[in-house]
C-alpha positions, 0 to 999 in steps of 0.5 A, spaced: 753 598 307 748 594 302 745 587 304 750 583 300 756 587 303 753 586 310 752 579 309 759 578 306 762 582 312 759 578 318 760 571 314 767 572 314 768 576 320 764 570 324 769 565 322 775 569 322 773 571 330 772 563 331 779 562 328 783 567 331 783 567 339 784 575 339 784 580 334 786 587 337 785 594 333 790 600 334 787 606 331 782 608 327 780 610 320 777 617 318 769 616 318 768 620 312 771 622 306 775 618 301 780 613 304 785 608 301 786 603 307 793 600 305 796 594 308 801 589 308 800 582 305 802 576 309 795 572 310 792 572 303 784 573 303 784 573 311 788 580 311 782 583 307 777 579 311 780 582 318 780 589 315 773 588 313 770 586 319 774 591 324 772 597 320 765 600 320 765 603 313 764 599 307 771 598 303 772 596 296 778 592 295 782 590 289 783 582 289 787 578 284 783 576 278 785 569 279 780 568 285 774 569 281 775 563 278 773 559 284 766 557 284 766 558 291 769 564 292 766 568 286 759 570 289 762 572 296 767 576 292 762 580 288 758 581 295 764 584 298 765 589 292 772 586 290 775 589 284 778 584 280 785 586 278 790 582 273 797 581 275 802 580 270 805 573 273 798 570 272 798 571 265 800 567 259 806 568 256 806 574 251 799 576 254 797 583 255 795 586 262 789 591 262 787 594 268 784 600 265 777 599 268 779 596 274 783 603 275 777 607 273 772 603 278 777 605 284 778 612 282 770 613 282 770 609 289 774 615 292 771 620 288 764 618 291 768 619 298 768 612 299 773 607 302 778 603 298 783 598 300 789 595 297 795 591 298 801 595 295 806 589 295 802 586 290 803 579 293 801 575 299 807 572 302 810 570 309 816 574 309 818 578 316 819 584 312 815 589 307 816 587 300 817 592 294 811 596 294 807 597 287 806 604 285 799 603 283 796 606 289 800 613 288 797 613 281 790 612 283 790 617 289 793 622 284 788 621 279 783 621 284 784 628 285 786 630 278 782 626 273 775 626 272 773 619 270 765 620 270 762 626 268 757 625 274 762 625 279 767 631 281 774 630 282 776 631 290 781 636 293 785 630 297 785 623 299 787 620 305 792 613 305 792 609 312 798 605 313 795 599 316 799 593 319 797 586 320 801 583 325 800 576 326 803 573 332 803 566 329 800 566 322 796 561 320 796 557 327 789 556 329 787 560 335 793 565 335 793 572 335 793 578 331 793 586 331 791 590 326 794 597 327 792 603 323 797 609 322 797 616 321 793 618 315 798 620 309 794 626 305 795 626 298 794 633 295 795 636 288 803 637 286 805 630 290 809 626 286 809 618 286 816 617 289 814 622 295 807 618 296 811 611 296 816 613 300 811 616 305 807 610 305 813 605 306 815 609 312 808 609 314 807 601 314 814 600 317 811 604 323 805 599 324 808 592 322 813 588 325 818 589 320 825 585 320 830 584 315 830 576 316 827 571 321 834 571 324 834 578 326 826 578 328 828 572 333 834 576 336 830 582 337 825 578 340 830 575 345 833 582 346 826 585 347 825 579 353 831 581 356 830 589 356 822 588 359 824 582 363 818 580 368 814 586 365 813 583 359 807 578 362 803 585 364 802 587 357 796 586 353 797 583 346 796 590 343 801 594 347 806 588 346 806 589 338 806 596 339 813 595 343 815 590 339 814 594 332 818 600 336 824 595 338 825 592 331 825 599 328 830 601 334 834 594 333 835 595 326 839 601 327 842 599 334 845 592 331 851 596 327 852 601 333 859 601 336 856 603 343 851 597 342 856 592 339 858 589 345 851 588 348 849 585 341 854 580 341 852 578 348 845 577 346 847 574 340 851 568 344 845 568 349 840 567 343 844 562 340 845 558 346 837 558 347 836 556 340 841 550 340 838 547 347 831 548 344 828 552 350 826 560 350 828 566 355 821 564 359 824 558 361 831 561 363 827 567 366 823 563 371 828 558 373 824 552 370 826 545 372 824 538 369 819 538 375 815 544 372 813 539 367 808 536 372 803 541 373 803 542 365 802 535 364 796 535 369 793 541 365 794 537 358 790 532 361 785 537 363 785 540 356 784 533 353 778 532 357 775 538 355 777 537 347 774 530 346 767 531 346 768 537 341 773 532 337 767 527 336 762 532 334 766 536 329 770 530 327 768 531 319 770 538 320 777 537 323 778 531 317 776 536 312 781 542 315 787 537 315 785 534 308 784 541 305 790 544 308 795 538 306 792 539 298 791 547 298 796 550 302 802 550 298 805 556 301 805 558 308 801 565 307 795 561 304 794 556 311 789 561 315 785 562 308 784 555 307 783 553 314 778 558 315 774 556 308 774 549 310 772 550 317 766 554 314 764 549 308 765 543 312 762 546 319 755 548 315 755 541 311 756 537 318 751 540 322 746 540 316 747 532 315 746 532 323 739 536 322 737 531 316 739 525 320 735 527 326 729 529 322 729 522 318 730 519 325 724 523 328 720 521 322 721 514 323 719 514 330 713 518 330 710 515 324 710 521 319 710 526 324 716 530 322 715 537 324 712 536 331 714 541 336 718 536 340 723 535 334 724 543 333 726 543 341 730 537 340 734 540 334 735 547 338 737 543 344 742 539 340 745 545 336 746 549 342 749 543 346 754 542 340 756 549 340 757 549 347 761 543 347 765 546 341 767 552 345 769 548 351 773 544 346 777 550 343 779 552 350 781 545 351 785 545 345 789 552 347 790 548 354 793 542 350 797 546 345 800 551 350 802 545 355 805 541 350 809 546 347 812 548 354 813 540 356 817 540 350 821 545 352 822 543 359 824 537 357 830 540 353 832 543 359 840 541 360 843 540 367 843 545 373 850 547 372 848 550 365 842 553 367 845 557 372 850 559 368 845 561 363 841 565 368 847 568 371 849 570 363 841 573 362 841 577 368 848 580 367 845 582 359 839 584 362 842 589 367 846 592 362 841 593 356 836 596 361 841 601 364 844 603 357 839 602 352 836 609 353 842 613 352 844 609 346 837 610 343 838 618 344 844 618 340 840 616 334 834 620 335 830 614 336 823 614 340 822 607 344 819 611 350 813 606 350 818 600 351 820 602 358 813 604 360 
């Protein structure tokens, strides 16, 4: 890795790791040879930043040319080795799109046995499903093994395409979780057709991402998964949960139309809609919460507030900048995380530069011109260390506040005891039926969700 890319990787990785509570990785990419990392695209620039920060190889991504118009992003994108690509929807009416040089550059990267990244959907979006894939990735991989674009570089025998699922549990929410799931390699060899490559890639991506037809289906599948796993769901780490949820969503899309499953589907749907209408979730019913459970959550809320207040005071300019930037620039939900991370990086650095400048000026005045004394350096280091420590503690406090507030809100939506008892009885009945029969029904469709029952 060159110095520019290393700087780009660690800079973006630093702020991405601050923004997300946890980024887990399942699988890996080949350590050598020509590789195309192909991912779903739900979080704009953040998608590429996560992949760059979590793999050990230098990766050259294709990015829309409009990103290079930003004076802030342009130098960072160049350091990251991003290849600009012009999209039809970004051009003026009647203007011709020419990506000849960009495509040659991508092919050359592969023929040099390097790593290349692309988001074949062609757009960033917040849909719960995989959008139509563009065929450019197939043409690039075929050309890399059949065409010589540089007289000094030989063509290569095969290219490995790695389906890469970016699974966000709460998209652009601060301190949410993400799982990057690398699937099995798709080997492109001479003679492979474009359609064959695209079909294999589509199937490969659906195996590593939480793909659902719509949000309603995703919500129904969530409820069905909670019913099936019951209390075992609390024992899963985020990687296992995502892996199981992907398998369950794939199975659920088939089972919802099965005659044997139709009765259970209707019961799950009725139960899910009851929860939605009441403003509670399955966790409330499963654990038999009552409104008394809001008391410990309120205590947690107060404790979290105590932890968060010093962080709020120290980083107030940064928080205001993030709110303002999100309101102005996040026109789409898939841009929220990108805007927040960029605003955090710029405003956080700016805020602490101002603090240091003020300390230097204050020291200069108090020490009659002795501005760069030993005590000043120690004081600045102590101040910055304290700020970082309080910020870290404040982030933990923020998570406590968010989680407790959401739970209190749901607890106070709990209906009468009679309704809750009926919901719990209904839930127990559906869960038992689902757990006892789902394996048999799944077997009739030759589906594999053995990891679900584990």
